[in-house]
Structure formats: structure tokens, C-alpha cells
C-alpha positions in Angstrom: -31.4 -53.4 36.7 -31.5 -49.7 36.2 -29.2 -50.0 33.2 -31.7 -52.5 31.6 -34.6 -50.2 32.2 -32.9 -47.1 30.8 -31.9 -49.2 27.8 -35.4 -50.4 27.1 -36.7 -46.9 27.5 -34.1 -45.5 25.2 -34.9 -48.2 22.5 -38.6 -47.5 22.9 -37.9 -43.7 22.3 -35.9 -44.5 19.2 -38.6 -46.6 17.7 -41.3 -44.0 18.6 -39.2 -41.2 17.1 -38.8 -43.0 13.8 -42.5 -44.0 13.3 -44.7 -41.9 11.1 -47.2 -41.2 13.9 -44.6 -40.5 16.5 -42.0 -37.9 16.0 -41.6 -38.8 12.3 -37.7 -38.5 12.4 -37.3 -41.5 10.0 -36.0 -39.5 7.2 -33.6 -37.6 9.4 -32.4 -40.9 10.9 -31.8 -42.4 7.4 -29.8 -39.3 6.4 -27.7 -39.5 9.4 -27.0 -43.2 8.9 -26.1 -42.3 5.2 -23.7 -39.6 6.5 -22.0 -41.6 9.3 -21.6 -44.8 7.2 -18.3 -43.8 5.4 -16.8 -42.6 8.7 -18.0 -45.7 10.5 -16.5 -48.0 7.7 -13.1 -46.1 8.0 -13.1 -46.6 11.7 -13.7 -50.2 11.5 -11.1 -50.6 8.8 -8.6 -48.8 10.9 -9.4 -51.1 13.8 -9.0 -54.2 11.4 -5.6 -52.9 10.3 -4.4 -52.7 13.9 -5.7 -56.1 14.7 -3.9 -57.5 11.7 -0.7 -55.9 12.7 -1.0 -57.3 16.1 -1.7 -60.8 14.8 1.3 -60.7 12.7 3.3 -59.5 15.6 2.0 -62.4 17.9 2.6 -65.1 15.2 6.2 -63.8 14.8 6.7 -64.0 18.6 5.2 -67.5 18.7 7.5 -68.6 16.0 10.5 -67.3 17.9 9.4 -69.0 21.3 8.8 -72.3 19.4 12.3 -72.0 17.8 13.8 -71.2 21.4 11.9 -74.2 22.9 13.3 -76.5 20.2 16.7 -75.2 20.7 16.4 -75.6 24.4 15.0 -79.2 24.0 17.9 -80.2 21.6 20.5 -78.8 24.0 19.1 -80.8 26.9 19.5 -84.2 25.1 
């Protein structure tokens, strides 16, 4: 419950800070987003590459297990 209240307060502050009649940080926020966008995109790309490698590894292991299961099944007959 405390986390929910703190989250709502922080979101309200963020909105207040960006409004022209509030703290008027709107332009600064936009500049920050422009600056962090390439770094964020690189981070997301790196995570996607790691996920892709893990997926390829899992598919390779699944194929080996399937072949082993087929070999075990054929040897039991």
C-alpha cells in the first residue's frame, strides 16, 4: 500500500514539474529524453541480442533432447 501511494505521489510530481504553471521543467525533460534515447536503444538492443543467443541455445538443446528421445524409443522396440 505504501509503494502505491509513493508511486502516485511521484507520478503527480512528475506531471506537476512538466506543466508550464508548475515547475516548467518540460523542456529539460524533453532534452533528457533526447539524450538518453540512443543509450536506451543500445541497452534494449544488447538485451535483445542476449535473448536471441539464449533462444538459439535452447532450440539446439531441445533438438538434441528430441533426437535422444527418438534414439531411446527406437532402441526399446
